[in-house]
N, C-alpha and C positions, 0 to 999 in steps of 0.2 A: 614295495618300491625299494630299490637299492639306494643306499647312501652313496654320495659321491666320495671317492677316495681323496684323502688329503695328500698334498705333495710331500714327499719324504724330505725332512729337514735335517741337514747336518748340524751337529752341535757347533755353536759358534764359540771361538776362543775370545772370551771377554778380556778387556784390558784392566778390569777391576777384579781383584782377587780377595780371598778371605784374609782377614787381619789388616787390610788396608784402611787408612784413615781417609774418610770421604766427607764432603759437604753436600747437603741437599740443595739443589738449585731451583726446584719447582715443587709446588704442592703445599700442604698444610704445615710442613716442617721446614720450609725454605729458610736457608741460612744456618741451620743447625748442623753440628758435626757429630760424627760417631765412627765406631769401628765396625767393619763389615763382618758379620757373624757367619753368613751362609751365602752361597752364590748358586743360582740355577741358570746355567748357560743356555739351555734349550728355550726357556721361557724369557730369557734376557732380564732376569730380576735379581735383586740383592736384598738381603735383610740386614738392617743396620741397628746395632744395639741401642735401645732406648728411643728409637724414632719410629714414626708411623704406627703408634700403639693402637691396637684394635681390641675390642672386647668380644669375648666368646662366652655365650651363655651355655653352660654345660649341665647336663642332668646328673644328679647324684647316682653313683653306681654302688651296688652292694659290696661292702667290704673295702671300699676305696678310702684312702686317707690322703691328706695333703691336698695338692691342687686338683687331683682326680676326684675329690669328694663332691664336687659340683659347685654351682654358683657362677658368678661372673669372674672370668679370668682375663687379665690383660696380658697381651703379648705383642711382639713386633709383627708388623705386616710387611709384605713385599713391596719394594719400590722398583720401578723400571730403571734399568741401568742408564738410560739417557737422562734421567733426572738427578744423577749424582755426579760429582767430579772429585777426582783424587786430589789430596792435599800434597803439594810439593814439599818434601822434607827440608829443602834448603831455605825457602822463605815463608813457609807456613801459609801459603795461599793456594786457591784452587788452580789446577792446571789440566790441560789436555795431556793425553798419553800417546806417545809414538812408539814405534817398534824399530829397533836396530838389529841387523843380523850380523853376526860375527862368528866365523868358523862353523857355520851350519846351525848355530843356536840363535834363538830370539831373545832379545832383552828389551824390557820396558824402559822408556826414557821419558822424563818429565819435559814437556815442550817448553815450559816457562823458563827453566834454568838449564836444561840439558843434562841433568844428573841422572844416572842409572838408578832404577828403582829396585832391581833385584839382580 
């Protein structure tokens, strides 16, 4: 039996990027803030430093040292991009992000204060 083909998805341009300061709006870490370490646009997920910590039980490998030696390792888990909001640099509160176009370029803009983010 053949598997149904998945529709081809274009990578989505997310409004949250690496090194942005964000606040978690939903989930177990609601209200906490952190810096975005990694972004996966196709999966629409972000990894925030120190938040959504998950435990991985890894098997010891021969000749491995440090974190690869095995045991329980804690690291950040992915958070869906809809569950985080960017922090407005002007008033230090969560804001939505808009896009302004000028001279053929896109610029991110904080909706709360209207300041450009990049």
